[in-house]
C-alpha positions in Angstrom: 116.6 40.2 216.9 117.6 44.2 216.3 117.3 45.4 212.9 120.7 45.8 211.6 119.6 48.5 209.0 117.7 51.4 209.3 114.9 52.3 206.4 115.0 55.5 204.7 112.4 56.8 202.4 113.9 59.1 199.5 112.2 60.8 196.6 114.0 61.4 193.2 112.8 62.7 189.9 111.2 59.9 187.3 114.5 60.1 185.0 116.9 60.1 188.0 114.8 56.8 189.2 114.8 55.3 185.9 118.3 55.4 185.4 119.2 54.2 188.8 116.8 51.2 188.2 118.7 50.3 185.1 121.8 50.5 186.6 120.7 48.2 189.2 119.8 45.4 187.0 122.9 45.9 184.6 124.9 45.1 187.8 122.5 43.0 189.6 122.3 44.6 192.2 119.1 45.8 194.6 118.4 49.4 194.9 119.3 49.6 198.3 122.6 48.0 197.4 123.0 51.3 194.8 121.7 53.9 197.0 124.3 52.4 199.9 127.4 52.4 197.1 126.4 56.0 196.1 126.3 57.3 200.0 129.3 55.4 200.5 131.1 57.2 197.9 129.6 60.3 198.5 130.8 60.0 202.0 134.5 58.8 201.2 134.8 62.1 198.8 133.7 64.0 201.7 136.3 62.3 204.0 139.2 62.7 201.9 138.6 66.2 200.5 136.5 67.8 203.1 133.4 68.1 200.4 131.4 65.4 198.8 132.2 67.3 195.7 128.5 67.8 194.4 129.0 70.9 193.1 130.4 69.3 189.8 127.1 67.5 189.4 125.1 70.2 189.8 126.8 72.0 187.5 126.8 69.5 184.8 122.9 69.4 184.9 122.7 71.6 181.6 124.9 69.2 179.9 123.0 65.8 180.0 122.7 62.5 180.5 126.1 62.0 178.7 127.8 63.9 181.4 126.0 62.0 184.3 126.6 58.9 182.7 130.8 59.9 182.8 130.1 60.7 186.6 128.2 57.9 187.4 130.8 55.6 185.7 133.7 57.4 187.6 131.6 57.0 191.3 131.1 53.7 190.4 135.2 53.1 189.3 136.1 54.2 192.6 134.0 52.2 194.8 135.0 49.2 193.1 138.6 50.6 193.9 137.5 51.1 197.3 135.8 47.7 198.1 138.8 46.0 196.3 141.4 47.7 199.1 139.1 46.8 201.8 138.6 43.2 200.2 142.8 43.0 200.2 142.9 44.5 203.6 140.5 41.5 205.0 
């Protein structure tokens, strides 16, 4: 039987890795689920705006973890809205 997913290796800074693992634990998700969600949101934003909106993330690097936490919360909320909309459409 053919594999339905492609395995990919990604390098992350240690602090980003730790934060991602904490988020996965808090939400009872696997690392793969968390990364898939992040990519879906990123690509959805890119499709709807013509760009992925990554500039705000880079500009916030000097603003500390609080700004990054807000961005993660916003991405999570957007994903949940899109997921709920997909479920209603099925």
